[in-house]
Every structure is written in C-alpha cells, then in structure tokens.
C-alpha positions in Angstrom: 28.3 -32.9 -61.7 27.0 -36.0 -63.4 28.5 -38.6 -65.7 27.6 -36.4 -68.6 30.1 -33.9 -70.0 30.0 -30.3 -68.8 32.1 -27.5 -70.1 34.5 -25.0 -68.8 34.8 -21.3 -69.8 37.0 -22.5 -72.7 34.3 -25.0 -73.8 36.5 -28.0 -73.1 34.3 -31.0 -72.1 34.9 -32.3 -68.6 33.8 -35.8 -67.7 33.2 -36.9 -64.2 33.4 -40.7 -64.4 33.5 -41.0 -60.6 30.2 -39.2 -60.0 28.5 -42.6 -59.2 30.8 -43.2 -56.2 30.8 -39.7 -54.6 29.9 -40.3 -51.0 29.6 -44.0 -51.3 33.3 -45.2 -51.6 34.2 -46.9 -48.3 37.7 -45.9 -47.5 37.6 -46.8 -43.8 39.7 -49.9 -44.4 42.2 -48.3 -46.8 45.8 -49.2 -46.2 47.7 -46.0 -46.7 51.2 -46.1 -48.1 53.4 -43.1 -47.2 55.8 -41.3 -49.6 58.5 -41.0 -46.9 60.2 -43.5 -44.6 60.8 -40.8 -42.0 58.0 -41.0 -39.4 58.6 -37.4 -38.4 58.2 -36.1 -41.9 54.6 -36.6 -43.0 54.3 -36.8 -46.8 51.7 -37.7 -49.3 49.9 -41.0 -48.8 48.2 -43.2 -51.3 45.9 -46.2 -51.0 44.2 -48.6 -53.4 40.4 -49.1 -52.9 38.5 -51.1 -55.5 39.7 -49.8 -58.9 40.5 -46.4 -57.5 43.7 -44.8 -56.3 43.3 -42.4 -53.3 45.7 -39.6 -52.2 45.8 -37.6 -49.0 48.1 -35.3 -47.0 49.8 -37.6 -44.4 50.0 -34.6 -42.0 46.2 -34.2 -42.2 44.8 -37.8 -42.4 41.3 -36.6 -41.6 41.4 -34.0 -44.3 40.3 -34.3 -48.0 41.0 -37.4 -50.1 41.6 -37.2 -53.8 40.1 -40.0 -55.8 41.7 -41.0 -59.2 40.8 -43.5 -61.8 43.7 -45.5 -63.2 43.8 -43.3 -66.3 43.8 -40.1 -64.2 46.5 -41.5 -62.0 48.6 -42.4 -65.0 48.2 -38.9 -66.3 49.1 -37.4 -62.9 52.2 -39.5 -62.6 53.4 -38.7 -66.1 52.8 -34.9 -65.4 54.8 -35.2 -62.3 57.7 -36.9 -64.1 57.6 -34.2 -66.8 57.8 -31.4 -64.2 54.3 -30.2 -64.8 53.8 -29.5 -61.1 57.2 -28.0 -60.4 57.3 -24.5 -59.0 58.7 -21.9 -61.3 62.0 -20.5 -60.3 
C-alpha cells in the first residue's frame, strides 16, 4: 500500500501514512512499558519510537508489533474508553 488512498469494498478511502517507514523503523532500542505490574502476567506493551507509538503482546515479544501515529493512537484510546473493543455479552 502506498501513501495514496486506496478503497475498501465499501469505497471508504484508506490512507497509509506510515508506508514510508515500513521495514525501516528501528525498534531494537525501544523501551517497552508493560500494562501490568505483575511479572507473571504478561500484558500489552507499548513503546515510543520517533513520533510513533508501538504496541505488542508482552507474552510474545518477538511477535508482531503494531505501529500507530499519534492520531491513530488517540482514536484507539478513545475507542477503548468508549467500549468499542469490549466483547459482547
């Protein structure tokens, strides 16, 4: 995907404003902050590298890393606060 907009099946434009850093962002020196104080309970971890916010599963530190811009992170946090990601009961 490029910096240009693409569309989904619903014709909603999607912009990938991180395309220029894919494969080039050096996260080797990232200082990861865990979401839990219990060392036996591995939770979500975040780190700040350059102007990006990174997130990974603390139980799988060698696994995939999500990369957010500040605007994306803000939207994610607001969605979490609003219950957007809660499991239905």
